[in-house]
TORKOL-4160 file (C-alpha; in steps of 0.2 Angstrom, whole numbers, padded with zeros to 4 digits, m for minus):
199
<pt num="1" X="0049" Y="m0108" Z="0137"/>
<pt num="2" X="0039" Y="m0092" Z="0136"/>
<pt num="3" X="0055" Y="m0081" Z="0136"/>
<pt num="4" X="0062" Y="m0092" Z="0122"/>
<pt num="5" X="0046" Y="m0090" Z="0112"/>
<pt num="6" X="0046" Y="m0071" Z="0115"/>
<pt num="7" X="0064" Y="m0069" Z="0109"/>
<pt num="8" X="0062" Y="m0080" Z="0094"/>
<pt num="9" X="0046" Y="m0070" Z="0089"/>
<pt num="10" X="0056" Y="m0054" Z="0091"/>
<pt num="11" X="0071" Y="m0061" Z="0081"/>
<pt num="12" X="0059" Y="m0066" Z="0067"/>
<pt num="13" X="0050" Y="m0049" Z="0067"/>
<pt num="14" X="0067" Y="m0039" Z="0066"/>
<pt num="15" X="0074" Y="m0051" Z="0053"/>
<pt num="16" X="0058" Y="m0048" Z="0042"/>
<pt num="17" X="0059" Y="m0029" Z="0044"/>
<pt num="18" X="0078" Y="m0029" Z="0039"/>
<pt num="19" X="0074" Y="m0040" Z="0024"/>
<pt num="20" X="0060" Y="m0029" Z="0019"/>
<pt num="21" X="0071" Y="m0013" Z="0021"/>
<pt num="22" X="0085" Y="m0022" Z="0011"/>
<pt num="23" X="0073" Y="m0027" Z="m0003"/>
<pt num="24" X="0067" Y="m0008" Z="m0004"/>
<pt num="25" X="0085" Y="m0002" Z="m0005"/>
<pt num="26" X="0090" Y="m0015" Z="m0019"/>
<pt num="27" X="0074" Y="m0010" Z="m0029"/>
<pt num="28" X="0079" Y="0009" Z="m0027"/>
<pt num="29" X="0096" Y="0005" Z="m0033"/>
<pt num="30" X="0089" Y="m0005" Z="m0048"/>
<pt num="31" X="0078" Y="0010" Z="m0053"/>
<pt num="32" X="0093" Y="0021" Z="m0053"/>
<pt num="33" X="0104" Y="0009" Z="m0063"/>
<pt num="34" X="0090" Y="0007" Z="m0076"/>
<pt num="35" X="0089" Y="0026" Z="m0078"/>
<pt num="36" X="0107" Y="0028" Z="m0079"/>
<pt num="37" X="0108" Y="0015" Z="m0093"/>
<pt num="38" X="0093" Y="0023" Z="m0102"/>
<pt num="39" X="0102" Y="0039" Z="m0102"/>
<pt num="40" X="0118" Y="0031" Z="m0109"/>
<pt num="41" X="0108" Y="0023" Z="m0123"/>
<pt num="42" X="0099" Y="0040" Z="m0127"/>
<pt num="43" X="0116" Y="0048" Z="m0129"/>
<pt num="44" X="0121" Y="0035" Z="m0141"/>
<pt num="45" X="0105" Y="0036" Z="m0150"/>
<pt num="46" X="0099" Y="0019" Z="m0146"/>
<pt num="47" X="0081" Y="0023" Z="m0141"/>
<pt num="48" X="0075" Y="0005" Z="m0142"/>
<pt num="49" X="0086" Y="m0001" Z="m0128"/>
<pt num="50" X="0083" Y="0015" Z="m0119"/>
<pt num="51" X="0065" Y="0011" Z="m0119"/>
<pt num="52" X="0068" Y="m0006" Z="m0112"/>
<pt num="53" X="0078" Y="0001" Z="m0098"/>
<pt num="54" X="0063" Y="0012" Z="m0094"/>
<pt num="55" X="0052" Y="m0003" Z="m0094"/>
<pt num="56" X="0063" Y="m0011" Z="m0081"/>
<pt num="57" X="0063" Y="0005" Z="m0070"/>
<pt num="58" X="0044" Y="0006" Z="m0071"/>
<pt num="59" X="0042" Y="m0012" Z="m0065"/>
<pt num="60" X="0053" Y="m0008" Z="m0050"/>
<pt num="61" X="0044" Y="0008" Z="m0047"/>
<pt num="62" X="0028" Y="m0002" Z="m0047"/>
<pt num="63" X="0035" Y="m0013" Z="m0034"/>
<pt num="64" X="0039" Y="0001" Z="m0023"/>
<pt num="65" X="0022" Y="0009" Z="m0026"/>
<pt num="66" X="0013" Y="m0008" Z="m0020"/>
<pt num="67" X="0024" Y="m0009" Z="m0005"/>
<pt num="68" X="0019" Y="0009" Z="0000"/>
<pt num="69" X="0000" Y="0005" Z="m0003"/>
<pt num="70" X="0002" Y="m0010" Z="0008"/>
<pt num="71" X="0007" Y="0001" Z="0023"/>
<pt num="72" X="m0011" Y="0007" Z="0023"/>
<pt num="73" X="m0018" Y="m0011" Z="0026"/>
<pt num="74" X="m0012" Y="m0013" Z="0044"/>
<pt num="75" X="m0010" Y="m0030" Z="0052"/>
<pt num="76" X="m0025" Y="m0027" Z="0062"/>
<pt num="77" X="m0041" Y="m0017" Z="0060"/>
<pt num="78" X="m0054" Y="m0015" Z="0074"/>
<pt num="79" X="m0049" Y="m0032" Z="0081"/>
<pt num="80" X="m0049" Y="m0041" Z="0065"/>
<pt num="81" X="m0032" Y="m0050" Z="0061"/>
<pt num="82" X="m0025" Y="m0047" Z="0043"/>
<pt num="83" X="m0021" Y="m0062" Z="0032"/>
<pt num="84" X="m0007" Y="m0062" Z="0019"/>
<pt num="85" X="m0008" Y="m0047" Z="0007"/>
<pt num="86" X="m0011" Y="m0050" Z="m0012"/>
<pt num="87" X="m0007" Y="m0038" Z="m0026"/>
<pt num="88" X="m0011" Y="m0037" Z="m0045"/>
<pt num="89" X="m0007" Y="m0025" Z="m0059"/>
<pt num="90" X="m0016" Y="m0027" Z="m0076"/>
<pt num="91" X="m0019" Y="m0015" Z="m0090"/>
<pt num="92" X="m0014" Y="0001" Z="m0080"/>
<pt num="93" X="m0025" Y="m0004" Z="m0065"/>
<pt num="94" X="m0016" Y="m0009" Z="m0049"/>
<pt num="95" X="m0024" Y="m0017" Z="m0033"/>
<pt num="96" X="m0019" Y="m0022" Z="m0016"/>
<pt num="97" X="m0030" Y="m0032" Z="m0005"/>
<pt num="98" X="m0030" Y="m0041" Z="0012"/>
<pt num="99" X="m0043" Y="m0052" Z="0021"/>
<pt num="100" X="m0046" Y="m0048" Z="0039"/>
<pt num="101" X="m0054" Y="m0062" Z="0050"/>
<pt num="102" X="m0062" Y="m0061" Z="0067"/>
<pt num="103" X="m0072" Y="m0076" Z="0073"/>
<pt num="104" X="m0083" Y="m0082" Z="0059"/>
<pt num="105" X="m0082" Y="m0065" Z="0050"/>
<pt num="106" X="m0071" Y="m0061" Z="0036"/>
<pt num="107" X="m0069" Y="m0043" Z="0028"/>
<pt num="108" X="m0059" Y="m0040" Z="0012"/>
<pt num="109" X="m0051" Y="m0023" Z="0011"/>
<pt num="110" X="m0044" Y="m0017" Z="m0006"/>
<pt num="111" X="m0036" Y="m0002" Z="m0013"/>
<pt num="112" X="m0038" Y="0000" Z="m0032"/>
<pt num="113" X="m0029" Y="0013" Z="m0042"/>
<pt num="114" X="m0030" Y="0017" Z="m0061"/>
<pt num="115" X="m0018" Y="0023" Z="m0074"/>
<pt num="116" X="m0020" Y="0041" Z="m0082"/>
<pt num="117" X="m0028" Y="0033" Z="m0097"/>
<pt num="118" X="m0041" Y="0024" Z="m0087"/>
<pt num="119" X="m0046" Y="0039" Z="m0076"/>
<pt num="120" X="m0062" Y="0044" Z="m0086"/>
<pt num="121" X="m0068" Y="0026" Z="m0086"/>
<pt num="122" X="m0065" Y="0025" Z="m0068"/>
<pt num="123" X="m0076" Y="0041" Z="m0065"/>
<pt num="124" X="m0090" Y="0034" Z="m0076"/>
<pt num="125" X="m0090" Y="0018" Z="m0065"/>
<pt num="126" X="m0090" Y="0028" Z="m0049"/>
<pt num="127" X="m0105" Y="0038" Z="m0055"/>
<pt num="128" X="m0114" Y="0022" Z="m0059"/>
<pt num="129" X="m0110" Y="0015" Z="m0041"/>
<pt num="130" X="m0116" Y="0031" Z="m0033"/>
<pt num="131" X="m0133" Y="0030" Z="m0042"/>
<pt num="132" X="m0136" Y="0012" Z="m0036"/>
<pt num="133" X="m0153" Y="0013" Z="m0027"/>
<pt num="134" X="m0148" Y="0000" Z="m0015"/>
<pt num="135" X="m0133" Y="0011" Z="m0009"/>
<pt num="136" X="m0133" Y="0024" Z="0005"/>
<pt num="137" X="m0120" Y="0038" Z="0004"/>
<pt num="138" X="m0110" Y="0044" Z="0018"/>
<pt num="139" X="m0095" Y="0056" Z="0021"/>
<pt num="140" X="m0077" Y="0052" Z="0026"/>
<pt num="141" X="m0068" Y="0069" Z="0028"/>
<pt num="142" X="m0069" Y="0077" Z="0010"/>
<pt num="143" X="m0073" Y="0060" Z="0002"/>
<pt num="144" X="m0089" Y="0052" Z="m0003"/>
<pt num="145" X="m0093" Y="0034" Z="0002"/>
<pt num="146" X="m0107" Y="0022" Z="m0001"/>
<pt num="147" X="m0112" Y="0007" Z="0008"/>
<pt num="148" X="m0124" Y="m0007" Z="0001"/>
<pt num="149" X="m0131" Y="m0023" Z="0007"/>
<pt num="150" X="m0137" Y="m0036" Z="m0005"/>
<pt num="151" X="m0135" Y="m0054" Z="m0010"/>
<pt num="152" X="m0128" Y="m0060" Z="0007"/>
<pt num="153" X="m0114" Y="m0046" Z="0007"/>
<pt num="154" X="m0111" Y="m0029" Z="0013"/>
<pt num="155" X="m0099" Y="m0018" Z="0004"/>
<pt num="156" X="m0092" Y="m0001" Z="0008"/>
<pt num="157" X="m0083" Y="0010" Z="m0006"/>
<pt num="158" X="m0074" Y="0026" Z="m0003"/>
<pt num="159" X="m0070" Y="0036" Z="m0018"/>
<pt num="160" X="m0054" Y="0045" Z="m0018"/>
<pt num="161" X="m0048" Y="0059" Z="m0030"/>
<pt num="162" X="m0043" Y="0056" Z="m0048"/>
<pt num="163" X="m0051" Y="0038" Z="m0049"/>
<pt num="164" X="m0044" Y="0027" Z="m0035"/>
<pt num="165" X="m0055" Y="0019" Z="m0022"/>
<pt num="166" X="m0055" Y="0010" Z="m0006"/>
<pt num="167" X="m0067" Y="m0005" Z="m0003"/>
<pt num="168" X="m0072" Y="m0015" Z="0012"/>
<pt num="169" X="m0082" Y="m0031" Z="0008"/>
<pt num="170" X="m0090" Y="m0042" Z="0021"/>
<pt num="171" X="m0099" Y="m0058" Z="0016"/>
<pt num="172" X="m0113" Y="m0066" Z="0026"/>
<pt num="173" X="m0122" Y="m0059" Z="0040"/>
<pt num="174" X="m0113" Y="m0044" Z="0049"/>
<pt num="175" X="m0117" Y="m0027" Z="0055"/>
<pt num="176" X="m0113" Y="m0012" Z="0045"/>
<pt num="177" X="m0104" Y="m0005" Z="0061"/>
<pt num="178" X="m0090" Y="m0017" Z="0058"/>
<pt num="179" X="m0085" Y="m0009" Z="0042"/>
<pt num="180" X="m0087" Y="0008" Z="0049"/>
<pt num="181" X="m0076" Y="0003" Z="0064"/>
<pt num="182" X="m0063" Y="m0004" Z="0052"/>
<pt num="183" X="m0063" Y="0011" Z="0040"/>
<pt num="184" X="m0060" Y="0022" Z="0055"/>
<pt num="185" X="m0043" Y="0014" Z="0058"/>
<pt num="186" X="m0037" Y="0017" Z="0040"/>
<pt num="187" X="m0029" Y="0034" Z="0036"/>
<pt num="188" X="m0040" Y="0039" Z="0021"/>
<pt num="189" X="m0034" Y="0057" Z="0020"/>
<pt num="190" X="m0015" Y="0051" Z="0020"/>
<pt num="191" X="m0019" Y="0038" Z="0007"/>
<pt num="192" X="m0028" Y="0051" Z="m0004"/>
<pt num="193" X="m0013" Y="0063" Z="m0002"/>
<pt num="194" X="m0001" Y="0049" Z="m0007"/>
<pt num="195" X="m0011" Y="0044" Z="m0022"/>
<pt num="196" X="m0012" Y="0063" Z="m0028"/>
<pt num="197" X="0007" Y="0063" Z="m0028"/>
<pt num="198" X="0008" Y="0075" Z="m0013"/>
<pt num="199" X="0014" Y="0063" Z="0001"/>
């Protein structure tokens, strides 16, 4: 019975990986198709339809971008098991988040990015958070982080270059060490490099 369960679990894992790879391949094909159509319309002088094709391409590129961000939210962090991932994209802002649970403790980990037009707004919000008197600063490689505990929650925010940030939030009682341990298993430098367009 155990062998059957093992092989069934292995089959499900391989199938889900193949499905994900197939979805990525199809999305990449859709992007190329949209760009090809856009060029056809540009050559014909039909810029309205060309723009519509570019909109479709952007939607698919956003899907690929979200899938890439999700790779930084592992299935397990410091012994905490990850729940299903959620993602949102509104007004140039994009966020992926995942709840992690261990015993009675739940930690929400999120990555939020902003579009070019919202970069200045994000930097103002960042400065406001850093000046919070309830927050203490810490360093993660070349990045600044703050941790604050108030109103029954403990939140840790790491500020990446050009506006994006990584946040870990624990509700209820819990030691700050939990968040530091989980942060230690996230590839912050690699995430920052990707979001700068260098990786």
